[in-house]
N, C-alpha and C positions, 0 to 999 in steps of 0.2 A: 275277650275282645274278639269279634268275628272277623275273618280275613275277607275283605271286600273286593280284592283284586289278587291276581296270581303271584304279583311280585311284593305284595304287602307282608312284612315280617312284624310290624309294629304299628300302633296307632295312638292318637290321641283322642280323648273324649271332647267332642264340640259343645252343641247345645241340646239339652235333655227336651224333648218335646211333649213328654208325659211327666205327670207327678205322682208321687205315692198316693195309692188309692184309686187310680184311674183304671178303668177296664180297657184291656188292650184286644183288639180283634186282629185275625189274619190280613196283612198289607198295611196295618197302621205304621207309621213312622214313630220309632220309639226314641232315636237319639241320632244326632250328626256325628259322624266319625271322620277325622282328619287322617287320610291314609298318606303314603309316601308322595302321592301325586295331586290329590284333590280333596274337597270336602264333600262327603257322601252320606246320603241318608240309610240308615239301617232299619228295615222293614222287619217287623216281627212276623212270625208265620204260625202262631198258635194263639188260641184263646186264652186269656188269663187276667190276672190283676197284677199291677205293679205294687207289690208290697213295700219294698223299701229301696232307696238309691244309696248305694255304698260309696260310690265315688262321684264328686261333683265334677262340673265342667274344668278341662284343663289337665285332668289327670292321664297318666300313660300307662299302657300295658297292664290293665288291671281287669278283675272280674268288677261288674259296674251295677248290677241290681238283682234283686231276688223277685222272682216271678212265682206266683202260687195259682191254684185253680181258681175259677170264677165261683164266688159264694164264700171263700174262705175268710175267716176273720183275720184282718191284718193288725188288729192292735197289738198282738204279742211281738209284732216286727218292730215296734218303735224303739226298743233298746238294742235291737239285733246289730251285730257288728261283724267286722272281717274275721274276729277271732272265732266267732260262732261258725262262720262258713268255712274255717280252715285256711283262710286266705293269707293272714298275717298272723303267725304265731309268735309269741315272746320266746326269746332264747332261753335254752334251759338255765335255771339258777345254779351257781356254783356252790359246790358242796362246802359245808363248814369246815374250817381249818383251824379250829380252836384246839382240837385234841392234838393235832400236829404241831402246832405253835409251841405246846408245853414242853416238847424236846426236839433236839436237834438230831436225834438219832431214830432211825426207822424202828418199828415195833419188833421185826425179826432179825435185828442186827446182832443178838447175842449179849447185848451189853447189859450188865447187872445193874445199870442205872437207869435203864430205858423204863419209861412208865408202864409198860406191859409186863415187866418182871418184878416190880416193886408191889409189896402189898398194899391193899387199898388204904389201911391205916397208918401206913409208914408216913413219918413227917418229911415234907420236902425240904430238902437242902437249901438253905438261905444263902442267897448271893450276895457277897459284900459290896456295899455301895463304893461307886468311884468317888475319890477325893482329888480335890484340886492340889496341885503342887504349892508348897509353902514357899517356894522361890520367890524372891521380889524382883528377879531381873526381868529385862524384856525378853520377850519371846520372839524366836526368829519365825518370820512370816514367809510363807510360799508365794510363788508368783501368783496364784490363783487367789490367794487371800488379798493380795494387793490391789486386785481388781475392784471396780465399784460393784457394791452389791444392788442386784436388779432381778426383777422377776423374769421368767422365759417369755412371757407375752410382751413384756417391756422390751427385752433385746431383741425379738422379732420386729416389732414396730421400729425400734430404733435402725435396723438394718433395712427396712423397707423404706423409711424417709430419708436415710442418709445422715442421721443425726449422731455427731460423735459423742459416745457416751461418757467419756472423761470430762466433759465440759457441761454435763447436766448435774444440777444438784438435786440429790434425793430428798423427798419430803416424807417418804415413809418411815415405819419404825426402824430405828437405828441407822437412818440416813439412807434405807432402801430406795431405790430409783422405780416409779410405778409408771404405767402406761400415761397417766395423767401428766406426769413430768415430762415424758417425751413428746406429747401432743403440745405442750405449752412452751417448749423450749425455743429460744429465740437466740441466735448466735450473737456474739459481742460485735461482730463487724456490722456496719450501718448498711451494708448492701442487701436490701430486702429479697431481691430474687434468688439468692443462694439458699434461702430458707425452704423454697419450694423445689429446689434442684433435683432432690431425689425423690419427688412425688411420682406416682405412676402416671405414665404418658400413653396408656392403652386401656382398652375395655374387652374383656372376654365375652363374646356372644355365643350362647349354646347354638350348636348346628341343629337346624330343623330335620325333621324327618325327611323333607324332600331334598334338602341339601346334601344329606348323606347319600340318598339313593342316587343322586347326580353324580357325587364324588365316586361312588363304588363302580357305577356302569362306566364311566369315562375312564376311569384307572383300568378296568378290565379291558376296555377298547384299546388303549394305548399299550398294555402289556401284551394282549393276545393278538392284535391285528397289526401285521407290518403296513403301516402307512406309506403311501408315496403320494406326490402332488403334482398335477399338471394344471398349468395355468395359461390363460389365453386374454388378450384384449378383444372385446366385441363391440362392433358399432350397433348402437340402437337408435339412430336418427330415424330410419324408417319405421321402427317399432313406435317411437313416441309420436310420430305423424299419424299412424294408423289408430293408435290409442285415443289420440285428440279427436279423430274424426268420429270414431265409434261412441266416445262419451258425448259428443255434440248432438248425435242423432238418436241417442237413448231417451231423451224427454224425461230424464230422472228415474228411469227404470233400473238402472245400473249405473255404476262408476267403476271402471276397470283401473287396476293399478298396474304399474310395471311389472310387479311381483307375480301378478295373474297371468301375464304371457310368459314369465319365465318358468313358472310352475307347468303350464302346458308345453314349453319347448323340452323341459326335463322328460316328461312322458314320451314325445315324440322321438327323443334321442335313445330312450330305453327301449321303445318298440324297435328301432333300427339297429340297436347293439344290445340285445337281450341279455347278455352276459353281465352287465352292469346291474340288470334288475334281478340280481341273484344274491343268495345268502348261504353262509357256511353253517352246516348243522350236524349234529351228533344225534343219530336215531338208533336206538336199541344197540348201541356200541359201534355202529358204523358211521363213518364220515360221509357225508353226501353234500353236494351244492345243489340248493333248491333254485331253480329258475322260475320265477313267477310269470303268469299269463297275463296278469293285470298290473297296471303301474299305480300303486297307492303311495302318493308322495306325502311324507311327513313335513310339516312347515314349522321351522322353529319360532317360538312366540316367547318373548321376554315377559314374565309375569311378576308382581311383587314378592313372590315367594321363591322364584327361580325360573329356569328355562323349561318349557314344556314343548312337546312336538306334537300337536293334533294331525290327524291323518285326512287328506282329501282322497277318497277311494275311487278307483276307476278313472282316473284322470284322463287316460286315453280316449274315453267315449264321452266326455264332458265339453260343453262349450266355455267360452271365456266368461260370460254373464253367470253360470252355474258356478263355476270355479270361484269368481270372484264373492257370490253370496255365501258360499260355504266357508271360505277362509274368514270372511268378517264375522260369521256366527261362530264358529270354532274359536277364533282369536278372543272373542268377547268373553265366551264361557270359560275359556283357559285362564284368563285374567281374574274372572270371578270366582275360579276353583269349582266349576260346576261341571266338568266333564266327566263322562262315563269312561270306565277303563278301557271298553273296546274302541273309544275315539282317540286314544292316545297310544295304545299298545299295538305293535304291528308296524306295518308301513314296508315297502320295498325300496324306497330311495328318500333321501332328505334334501331339503334346500333350506339354507340359512342367509337371509339377506340382511346386511347391515348398511344398505345403501341409503337409509334415511338419516345416517350420520355423515355430514359432508367431509368429515375428517379422515374417513376410513377409505383409503385407496383399494386395498386389497387385505385378506386375511386367509388363514388357513382354519378348516373346522375339523373337529374329531368325529371320526365316523361313529353312527348311532346303531351298536349292535342289536340283532344279529346281521343288520344291513351291510352291505359291501361297498357303499358309495354315499358321498355328501357333496353338495355343490355349496361354496362360499362366494357370496356376491358382494362386491365393493359399491362405492358410490358413483354416479355418472358425472363425467368430467367433459367439459368441451375441449377439444384437442385440433390444433391447427395442422390441416393437411395440405400439403403442397400441391397446387394444380396448375394447368397450363390454360391460358385464356387468349383472346384475340389481341388483348393488350399486352400480353407477356406473362411471365410467370407470377403467379399470386398464391393465396392460401384460402382454403375453405374450412369452416368450422364443423366438426364431427362430434357429435354426442357419443361416448364410449364409456365403457364399465369394463373392470377386470374380474372375470370369474375364476376360481381355483377349485379344481375337482380333487377330492381326498379319496383314494381307492385302496381296499384291502388286497394286497398282492397275493394272498392265500387263493383268491378267487378270481381276481381281475389282473391280467398282464399288463405291463406297461403300456404295450402297443395298442391294446384293447381300450385302456383308459384314454389315451390319446384320440383313437377313433371316435369315442363318445364325445369328448369335447369338440371335435371337428363338426359332428353332426349337430350339436347344440349350437354352436357358433352359426352354422349354415341357416338353421331355422329362425334364429333370432334375428339375423341379418336380413332374412327374406321372410318376413312375418305372415305373409298372406298364406303360406303353406300351413300354418296353424288352422285356417279356415276350411281347408280341404278334408 
């Protein structure tokens, strides 16, 4: 299985694009491989012929095919297996124990009755046959013998389903309880729901490669990065008016979202407080804090198979329309599993926006290593603000949202994280600064 990304340690076979007997040229797509983050095409880099496919779609972590030079007769490979390739060897057969079974003593024990010390023509000692007692009295039974007779599989099933064994009548030999007896058991009580009371109420779903990667990275982040959180309430009333005006004058060329403005605001704040646009790294055994000159914002995208963070690069130099088009394109390809590794690996800062869910006022996000900061954005709410008018005291309605920054204390001190939040709040509440 080829490694198609730096973080890939295993992969699944997707769809074969070639069949046995097809001629392969450099650059031809041989097979689709599901990595820990996306579905990718594996391009073959040599001339040859696909002689045999050893593993079909859906297999994991295996050698997948046999390639031979062009012009080679592939007929001998019809019966080729993994055993021939050395991929799956059968376990060694156990040595025969018939000789050892003839005696309970080892050959070198020194016993005169050992088979190794007896002549070959010596007659074997006959073992007297066991005879039953002639007593006619009743035999005392142990507690185990008083238990109903049942097979191990029937016992396991009874425990799983919560079936009382003593109430089951066995239909097997000698009254032995079988699995069928357990499955057909109906309690004497007329209450039907109790029969299914012990049935499993869960389903074990195997974790996908991507889910394992997400789990490992976030666990690493929480264990190794000392998180602290800074929250602020931000007014977006002016931003929403500017957004509406720009979309109205766009003539369908673009459609800006609130998130597009927030991504741009993150870049402005990172340029004003560059410490946040940094990462903790170890290079040749030396710990360094790498401060990035460009702001590459990772945008959290929910996909059917898990969370992905495609990157909008060089946001400080992009306009709002360019940010909007890139976010739409990256988001679509992330949900389709068509991102390239360089499009989701890296980044200098992350934004995670759950504002589309009206139930989410605020939340905290886990830092995306090796980055040192991530911004969590809640939904927009209308808030009544006291105001003074000529007619007396009144209220005005303001559109507000709550943002929460998560920062790595190894890289960013608390005061610096607070300064970044202040710069972000300032540019969002005065959105025309983004256009400068």
